[in-house]
C-alpha positions in Angstrom: -48.8 0.4 25.5 -51.0 1.1 22.5 -51.2 4.8 23.5 -47.4 5.0 23.7 -47.1 3.7 20.2 -49.7 6.1 19.0 -47.9 9.0 20.6 -44.5 7.9 19.2 -46.1 7.5 15.7 -47.5 11.1 15.8 -44.2 12.4 17.2 -42.3 10.9 14.3 -44.8 12.4 11.8 -44.3 15.8 13.4 -40.5 15.5 13.3 -40.6 14.3 9.6 -42.9 17.2 8.7 -40.5 19.7 10.4 -37.6 18.3 8.5 -39.5 18.6 5.2 -40.4 22.2 6.1 -36.8 23.0 7.0 -35.5 21.6 3.7 -38.2 23.5 1.8 -37.3 26.8 3.5 -33.6 26.2 3.1 -33.9 25.6 -0.7 -36.5 28.4 -1.1 -34.2 30.8 0.7 -31.2 30.1 -1.6 -33.4 30.0 -4.7 -34.8 33.4 -3.8 -31.3 34.7 -3.0 -29.9 33.5 -6.3 -32.8 34.9 -8.3 -32.6 38.2 -6.5 -28.9 38.4 -7.3 -29.4 37.6 -10.9 -32.2 40.2 -11.3 -30.0 42.9 -9.8 -27.2 42.3 -12.3 -26.7 44.5 -15.3 -24.7 43.8 -18.4 -21.3 45.4 -18.5 -20.9 47.8 -21.4 -17.7 48.9 -23.3 -16.4 52.4 -23.4 -14.3 53.5 -26.4 -11.5 56.0 -26.0 -8.9 56.9 -28.5 -9.6 53.7 -30.5 -9.3 51.5 -27.4 -12.1 49.5 -25.8 -12.5 49.5 -22.0 -14.8 47.7 -19.7 -17.3 50.0 -18.1 -17.2 48.2 -14.8 -19.2 50.7 -12.7 -21.7 51.1 -15.6 -21.7 54.9 -15.5 -21.2 55.4 -19.2 -17.7 57.0 -19.0 -14.1 55.9 -18.6 -12.9 56.0 -15.0 -9.2 55.9 -14.2 -9.5 52.5 -12.6 -11.0 51.1 -15.8 -8.2 52.5 -18.0 -5.3 50.1 -18.5 -3.1 53.0 -19.7 -3.1 54.5 -16.2 -0.4 53.6 -13.7 -1.5 50.9 -11.2 -1.4 53.2 -8.2 -3.7 55.8 -9.8 -6.1 53.0 -10.7 -6.0 51.7 -7.1 -6.7 55.1 -5.6 -9.5 55.9 -8.0 -11.2 52.6 -7.2 -10.6 52.9 -3.5 -12.3 56.3 -3.5 -15.5 54.8 -5.0 -15.7 51.7 -2.7 -18.0 51.5 0.2 -16.6 50.2 3.5 -18.5 46.9 2.9 -16.6 46.4 -0.4 -13.3 47.2 1.2 -13.9 44.7 4.0 -15.0 42.1 1.5 -11.5 42.2 0.0 -10.0 41.1 3.2 -11.5 37.6 3.3 -10.3 34.6 1.3 -12.6 31.6 1.9 -13.0 28.3 0.0 -15.5 28.3 -2.9 -17.5 25.3 -4.2 -18.2 24.2 -7.7 -21.1 22.2 -8.9 -20.1 18.8 -10.4 -20.8 19.9 -13.9 -18.9 23.2 -13.4 -21.8 25.4 -12.4 -21.8 28.1 -9.7 -22.7 26.7 -6.3 -26.2 27.7 -5.4 -26.2 26.7 -1.7 -23.8 25.8 1.0 -21.7 22.6 0.5 -18.8 20.7 2.0 -16.2 22.8 0.1 -17.8 26.2 0.8 -19.7 27.5 3.8 -22.1 29.6 1.7 -23.5 29.8 -1.8 -21.4 31.6 -4.4 -24.0 34.3 -4.7 -24.1 34.9 -0.9 -20.3 35.3 -0.8 -19.9 37.5 -3.8 -23.1 39.6 -3.7 -24.0 39.8 0.1 -20.5 39.7 1.6 -18.7 41.4 -1.3 -15.9 38.8 -1.1 -13.7 38.7 -4.2 -10.9 36.2 -3.3 -11.6 32.5 -3.2 -9.7 29.3 -2.7 -10.4 26.2 -4.7 -10.4 22.7 -3.3 -12.1 20.0 -5.4 -12.4 20.8 -9.1 -14.0 19.3 -12.1 -12.3 18.6 -15.5 -10.4 21.3 -17.4 -13.2 22.6 -19.7 -15.8 22.6 -16.8 -13.3 24.5 -14.6 -12.7 27.1 -17.3 -16.4 27.5 -17.9 -17.0 27.9 -14.2 -14.3 30.5 -13.9 -16.0 32.6 -16.7 -19.4 32.3 -15.0 -17.9 33.5 -11.8 -16.1 36.5 -13.4 -19.3 37.4 -15.3 -21.1 37.5 -12.0 -18.4 39.7 -10.5 -18.3 41.9 -13.6 -21.9 42.8 -13.2 -21.7 43.9 -9.5 -21.7 47.6 -8.6 -18.0 48.2 -9.3 -17.3 45.1 -11.3 -14.3 44.1 -9.1 -13.0 40.8 -10.6 -12.5 37.7 -8.5 -9.0 36.3 -7.6 -8.9 32.5 -7.5 -6.2 30.6 -5.5 -5.2 27.0 -5.0 -2.9 24.8 -2.9 -0.4 22.7 -4.9 -2.0 20.5 -7.6 0.9 19.1 -9.6 2.4 16.7 -7.1 1.6 13.0 -7.2 1.2 12.5 -3.5 0.8 15.8 -1.7 -0.6 15.6 1.8 -4.1 16.8 0.8 -4.3 14.0 -1.7 -3.9 14.7 -5.5 -6.9 12.5 -6.3 -9.1 14.4 -3.8 -8.3 17.8 -5.4 -9.1 16.7 -8.9 -8.1 18.1 -12.3 -6.0 16.9 -15.1 -2.7 18.6 -14.4 0.8 17.5 -15.5 2.3 15.3 -12.9 5.5 16.2 -11.0 7.4 15.1 -8.0 6.7 17.0 -4.8 8.9 20.1 -4.0 11.2 17.9 -1.9 11.8 15.9 -5.1 12.7 19.0 -7.0 15.2 19.8 -4.2 16.6 16.3 -4.6 17.1 16.9 -8.4 18.9 20.1 -7.3 18.3 21.8 -10.7 17.0 25.3 -10.4 16.3 25.4 -14.2 14.0 22.4 -13.7 12.2 24.3 -10.9 11.8 27.3 -13.2 10.3 25.0 -15.9 7.9 23.6 -13.3 6.8 27.1 -12.3 6.4 28.1 -16.0 4.3 25.1 -16.8 2.1 25.2 -13.7 1.6 28.9 -14.3 0.3 28.3 -17.8 -2.0 25.5 -16.6 -3.3 27.6 -13.7 -4.0 30.7 -15.8 -5.6 28.7 -18.6 -8.4 27.7 -16.2 -8.6 31.0 -14.3 -6.4 30.4 -11.3 -4.3 33.5 -10.3 -2.7 32.8 -7.0 -0.5 29.8 -5.9 -0.8 29.1 -2.2 2.8 28.0 -2.4 5.8 27.6 -2.3 6.7 26.4 1.2 9.9 28.0 2.2 10.0 26.0 5.5 13.0 23.9 6.4 12.8 20.2 7.1 15.0 20.3 10.2 12.6 18.1 12.2 12.3 14.8 10.5 9.0 13.8 12.1 7.1 16.8 10.7 4.2 15.8 8.5 4.7 18.5 5.8 8.3 17.8 4.7 7.3 16.7 1.2 6.1 20.3 0.5 9.5 21.8 1.5 12.8 21.9 -0.3 14.6 20.0 2.4 16.6 20.9 5.5 19.5 23.0 4.0 18.6 26.7 4.0 20.8 27.6 1.1 19.5 24.8 -1.2 16.0 25.8 -0.2 16.7 29.5 -0.9 17.9 28.6 -4.4 14.9 26.5 -5.1 12.4 29.0 -3.7 13.7 31.8 -5.8 13.6 29.7 -9.0 10.0 28.5 -8.1 8.7 32.1 -7.7 10.5 33.2 -10.9 8.8 30.4 -12.8 5.3 31.4 -11.5 5.6 35.1 -11.5 8.2 35.9 -14.2 10.3 39.0 -14.4 7.3 41.0 -13.1 3.7 40.4 -12.2 1.4 40.8 -15.2 -1.6 39.2 -16.9 0.4 36.0 -17.6 1.7 35.6 -14.0 0.5 33.6 -11.1 1.1 35.3 -7.8 3.0 33.3 -5.2 1.9 33.2 -1.6 5.1 32.0 0.1 4.6 30.2 3.4 4.9 29.8 6.3 6.6 32.9 7.6 9.0 32.8 9.5 9.5 29.1 9.0 7.2 26.3 10.2 9.8 23.5 10.1 11.0 23.4 13.8 7.7 21.9 15.1 8.0 20.7 18.7 8.4 16.9 18.7 7.6 17.0 15.0 3.8 17.6 15.6 2.0 19.9 13.3 0.4 23.2 14.2 -2.9 22.3 12.6 -3.5 20.6 16.0 -3.4 21.9 19.5 -0.7 19.4 20.5 1.6 20.8 17.8 1.0 24.5 18.5 4.6 25.3 19.5 7.6 25.8 17.4 10.8 24.9 19.3 14.3 26.4 19.0 16.6 24.5 21.3 19.5 25.2 19.0 18.8 29.0 19.1 18.5 28.7 15.3 15.5 31.0 14.5 17.5 33.2 12.0 18.6 30.1 10.0 14.9 29.5 9.1 14.6 33.0 7.6 17.1 32.4 4.8 14.7 30.9 2.3 12.2 33.7 3.0 14.9 36.3 2.4 15.3 34.7 -1.0 11.5 34.8 -1.6 11.5 38.5 -0.9 14.4 39.1 -3.3 12.4 37.2 -5.9 9.5 39.6 -5.2 7.0 37.1 -3.9 3.6 38.7 -4.1 2.2 37.4 -0.9 3.4 35.9 2.4 1.5 33.6 4.8 2.4 33.2 8.5 1.9 29.8 10.0 -0.4 28.7 12.8 2.4 27.9 15.2 3.8 29.8 18.2 7.5 30.7 17.9 7.9 29.7 21.5 9.7 32.2 23.6 11.2 34.0 20.6 9.1 37.2 21.1 7.4 38.9 24.0 4.2 37.0 23.6 3.5 33.4 22.8 0.7 33.6 20.3 0.3 32.2 16.8 2.3 33.9 14.0 -0.8 35.5 12.5 -1.5 37.3 15.8 2.1 38.3 16.5 3.0 41.9 15.8 6.7 41.4 16.3 6.7 38.6 13.7 4.6 40.4 11.0 5.0 44.2 11.5 8.3 44.5 13.2 10.2 41.7 11.5 8.6 41.3 8.1 7.4 44.8 7.4 9.9 47.0 9.2 13.1 45.0 9.2 12.8 43.5 5.8 10.7 46.3 4.2 8.2 43.8 2.8 5.1 45.6 1.3 3.3 42.7 -0.3 0.1 41.1 0.9 0.2 39.2 4.2 -2.6 36.6 4.3 -3.2 34.5 7.4 -3.3 30.7 7.2 -6.7 29.2 6.9 -9.1 29.3 9.9 -7.3 31.4 12.5 -10.5 33.3 13.3 -13.0 30.5 13.3 -13.1 26.8 12.2 -15.1 25.3 9.4 -18.4 23.6 9.9 -20.9 21.9 7.6 -24.5 21.1 8.7 -23.3 21.3 12.3 -20.3 19.0 11.8 -16.9 20.7 12.5 -14.7 19.9 9.6 -11.7 21.9 11.1 -11.5 23.8 14.4 -10.0 27.3 14.8 -6.2 27.5 14.8 -6.0 30.5 17.2 -3.2 29.3 19.4 -2.4 31.4 22.4 -5.8 33.2 22.0 -8.2 30.3 22.3 -10.5 32.2 24.8 -10.5 35.4 22.9 -13.9 36.3 21.2 -14.0 36.2 17.4 -14.0 40.0 17.0 -11.0 40.4 19.3 -9.1 37.8 17.3 -9.8 39.8 14.1 -8.6 43.0 15.8 -5.5 41.3 17.2 -4.6 40.0 13.8 -5.1 43.3 12.1 -3.0 45.0 14.7 -0.3 42.4 14.1 -0.3 43.3 10.4 -2.5 40.8 8.6 -4.1 42.1 5.3 -6.3 39.2 4.6 -7.9 36.3 6.5 -7.6 32.9 4.9 -10.6 30.5 5.1 -13.1 32.6 7.0 -15.9 35.0 6.1 -16.4 37.1 9.2 -17.2 40.4 7.4 -20.0 41.3 9.8 -17.7 41.1 12.8 -15.0 43.3 11.1 -17.7 45.8 10.2 -18.8 46.0 13.9 -15.2 46.7 14.9 -15.2 49.6 12.4 -18.5 51.0 13.7 -17.2 50.9 17.3 -14.0 52.6 16.3 -11.8 49.6 17.4 -10.4 49.5 13.9 -10.0 52.6 11.7 -11.0 52.9 8.0 -7.4 54.0 7.2 -6.2 50.6 8.5 -8.7 48.9 6.2 -7.5 51.1 3.3 -3.9 50.1 3.9 -4.7 46.4 3.3 -7.2 47.1 0.6 -4.6 49.0 -1.4 -2.2 46.0 -1.4 -5.0 43.6 -2.4 -6.3 45.8 -5.2 -2.8 46.5 -6.5 -2.3 42.8 -6.9 -5.5 42.4 -8.8 -4.5 45.2 -11.2 -1.0 43.8 -11.7 -2.4 40.4 -12.6 -4.6 42.0 -15.3 -7.9 41.0 -13.8 -9.6 44.3 -14.3 -8.8 44.3 -18.0 -9.7 40.7 -18.9 -10.3 38.0 -16.3 -11.9 35.6 -18.8 -10.3 32.4 -20.2 -10.8 30.4 -23.4 -12.1 26.9 -22.5 -10.8 25.5 -25.8 -7.4 26.9 -25.1 -7.5 25.6 -21.6 -8.0 22.0 -22.9 -5.1 22.5 -25.3 -2.7 23.8 -22.6 -3.4 21.8 -19.5 -1.3 18.6 -19.4 -0.4 18.8 -23.0 2.3 16.4 -24.3 5.2 18.8 -23.7 4.1 19.5 -20.2 3.4 15.9 -19.4 6.8 14.8 -20.7 8.6 17.5 -18.7 6.9 16.4 -15.5 7.7 12.8 -16.2 11.4 13.7 -16.8 11.4 15.6 -13.5 10.1 12.4 -11.7 13.0 10.5 -13.0 15.5 13.2 -12.2 14.3 13.3 -8.6 14.9 9.6 -7.8 17.9 9.0 -5.4 19.9 5.8 -5.6 21.2 5.0 -2.1 22.5 1.5 -2.4 23.8 -0.7 -5.3 25.5 -3.7 -3.9 28.5 -5.0 -5.8 28.4 -8.7 -6.6 31.2 -11.3 -6.5 31.8 -10.9 -10.2 32.4 -7.2 -9.7 29.2 -6.2 -11.3 26.7 -4.0 -9.4 23.2 -5.4 -8.8 21.5 -2.5 -10.5 20.3 -1.9 -13.1 18.3 -5.1 -13.5 18.4 -7.0 -16.7 15.2 -6.9 -18.7 13.1 -10.1 -18.9 14.1 -11.5 -15.5 11.4 -12.9 -13.3 10.2 -10.4 -10.7 7.9 -10.6 -7.8 6.6 -7.2 -7.0 4.5 -5.4 -4.3 2.8 -2.1 -4.8 3.7 -1.8 -8.5 1.3 -1.9 -11.4 1.9 -5.4 -12.9 0.9 -4.4 -16.4 3.6 -1.6 -16.3 6.1 -4.0 -14.8 5.5 -6.5 -17.6 7.0 -4.1 -20.1 10.4 -4.7 -18.3 10.3 -8.1 -16.8 8.4 -11.4 -16.4 6.0 -10.9 -13.6 5.5 -13.8 -11.2 2.9 -14.1 -8.5 4.9 -16.1 -6.0 8.1 -15.0 -4.3 9.6 -18.5 -4.6 9.4 -18.3 -8.5 11.2 -14.9 -8.7 14.8 -14.0 -9.5 14.3 -10.7 -7.8 11.8 -9.1 -5.4 10.9 -5.5 -6.1 9.0 -3.5 -3.4 7.6 0.0 -3.5 7.2 1.2 0.1 6.6 4.5 1.9 7.8 6.0 5.1 5.9 4.6 8.0 3.7 6.8 10.1 1.7 6.7 13.3 -2.1 6.4 12.5 -4.0 9.0 14.6 -7.6 8.4 15.6 -8.6 12.1 15.4 -10.7 14.0 12.9 -10.7 14.2 9.1 -7.9 16.7 9.1 -5.7 14.6 11.3 -6.1 11.6 9.0 -4.4 13.6 6.2 -1.2 14.1 8.2 1.6 11.5 8.4 3.1 12.1 11.8 4.8 10.3 14.7 7.3 7.4 14.4 9.5 6.9 11.2 10.3 3.2 11.6 8.4 0.1 10.5 6.4 -1.6 13.3 5.6 -5.2 13.9 4.3 -7.4 12.2 5.2 -5.5 9.0 8.9 -5.2 9.8 9.3 -9.0 10.3 7.3 -9.7 7.2 9.6 -7.5 5.1 12.7 -8.8 6.7 11.6 -12.4 6.1 10.8 -11.9 2.4 14.1 -10.0 1.8 16.0 -12.8 3.4 14.6 -15.2 0.8 15.3 -13.4 -2.4 17.5 -10.6 -3.7 15.5 -7.5 -3.1 15.3 -4.0 -4.6 13.3 -1.4 -2.6 12.1 1.9 -3.8 10.7 4.0 -0.9 8.5 7.1 -1.2 9.7 9.4 1.5 7.3 12.2 2.4 9.5 12.3 5.5 12.8 10.6 6.3 12.4 7.0 7.3 14.3 4.9 9.8 15.3 1.8 7.8 18.5 0.1 9.0 17.1 -3.4 8.4 16.0 -2.5 4.8 19.4 -0.9 4.1 21.2 -4.1 5.4 19.1 -6.6 3.5 18.4 -4.9 0.2 20.6 -5.3 -2.9 19.4 -2.1 -4.3 17.8 0.8 -2.5 16.2 3.9 -4.0 14.1 6.8 -2.7 11.4 8.7 -4.6 9.5 11.9 -3.7 6.5 11.4 -6.0 7.1 9.2 -9.1 4.9 7.0 -11.2 5.7 3.3 -11.6 7.2 3.8 -15.1 9.6 6.4 -13.7 10.8 4.1 -11.0 11.1 1.1 -13.4 13.1 3.2 -15.9 15.7 3.8 -13.2 15.6 0.2 -11.9 16.1 -1.3 -15.3 18.6 1.2 -16.5 16.5 3.3 -18.9 17.4 6.4 -16.9 20.6 7.0 -14.9 19.9 8.3 -11.4 21.7 11.4 -10.3 19.6 13.0 -7.5 20.9 13.7 -4.0 19.1 13.4 -0.6 17.6 16.8 0.4 17.6 15.6 4.1 19.6 13.1 6.1 18.2 9.7 6.9 18.5 8.8 10.6 19.9 5.5 11.8 17.4 5.1 14.6 14.4 6.6 16.4 16.6 7.2 19.4 18.8 9.4 17.2 15.7 11.2 16.0 14.5 11.9 19.5 18.0 13.4 20.4 17.9 15.9 17.5 17.1 19.5 17.9 14.0 20.6 16.0 15.6 23.8 14.6 19.0 22.5 13.6 19.7 20.9 10.2 21.6 17.5 9.7 22.3 17.0 13.4 21.4 13.3 13.6 24.0 11.1 15.2 25.7 8.7 12.7 23.0 9.0 10.0 22.2 6.0 7.9 22.7 8.3 4.9 23.9 11.9 5.2 22.3 15.0 3.6 23.4 15.2 -0.1 24.1 11.5 -0.5 23.3 9.9 -3.8 24.8 7.3 -6.3 24.6 6.8 -10.0 25.3 4.0 -12.5 28.2 5.8 -14.0 
């Protein structure tokens, strides 16, 4: 027994030593890589011509056409393309996440938010498009952006970096506003903008978000979602503009105009409209991030209806388009994910609609994401699960993809080129589109930002106030019961005794007397949210609210019992429609919000703001009615509790 313990002891020492060596080698490798990259960098000089100063990006001491902002964009593109190596062209075609150190420094080694160090991605792989997830404060983010652009400026050709982001301004988007970080102005989700129904308000949102993004060095919005919410169980409805194609088309066009302006320039943010050709009709409401939701279903033969908002996006000159993961089941000759489907991208988008903007795949269609051996997200290569990585790349390029979101498989694409499976002319086709967008956004001329100006712009008082107004404008009043004296129950009188759940009591005390026991209250006031079915899957699955839409026991009985005891007002956050016949029957007042802070809700409840929004989707009367709906057809629920477009006001 003593020998066994000795052996175990020595074994543990060896294991511990190996771990220490591995950590040392890991850190030494990335320290050497970072130092090597820094030593290779040279300071970018300025070239003076006819009184103008130009950045000498390739450090050759003369003014090249691509460095000359007086030249037409196409001339600049062709000049730069002629100077690029195939490695640099291939680097353009990948759009992975990038990490930021907590204080705003460049990430020196792999982390949760990025599979590689910043130096490895930019210097070794020549990648110049990156997607931000978690970010620090405004000043730190602006400083980081400048450091990154300085690093890019000093590479061989000085190609600037394009930074993108998913939506950051919503209060409750499905990724989680708190998880993403930042100090942005706060707005309702896009579904709330649709409820407000005011395209001028949507333009204001785009104008403000554009200024906040550009102030910190963000150039591409991975939004809007032009998908239609025709399937009420789908988890991503809060990112859409509802189930009516014509309302959504109006909102999408206004959204893009707000972000991009009359034309793309150095003040614009390029929009990547998604998810072509419409991700709303998910089979059984399940999402295509997961294998059980890989199919999009069209039992109503309504494929073309879902194209209407995308047609509006193209008329508004959306800079980019993103196909979804899903399979448009039996709509084309092959049942593969949209990013691999030539009929969907080349024949429909490129040839029928004549679209010549950038087509970027959704994130992770080539490979999933892993960190230290843990798979954060699996590959979304539906219909091609058994195909090798290189063949997935080839298939997507043949379908018409210009850029791969989320992945960094530059080596595999280079092998395809060397074997002749992909031609350099095909790479040039995508490279031209990607370079053209960088030039139009003014990145070659000045990609840097002013951190002091960023602090002044982001969430300034004007922007904050406009976002708060939008929150109020998006709240829908569904029920306001008339009392025996002829008066309506809402708005509530200030100073009454209120028992509340899920509201900030300090905020509520500005309007009412807050009591801690239901029995002491004049009125109960509840903030609720649409129920969902908890899934026991991975981290990604935990972010999605899927499944049933009705309250389950014992929560339903608890709510019914409390509402039977006191007059009750309910405000429900609906990231999806909810099945709430009991709450409709028992409530005295019923409101719906799509992302609103407590003060916005209370302003409406206590009459400081008159509600005027309308439902952007119908609210079903039962789960049986939901199950009988067709995934691709709008407002087809039997005897809905509230129809599409319903909404009351106090006047």
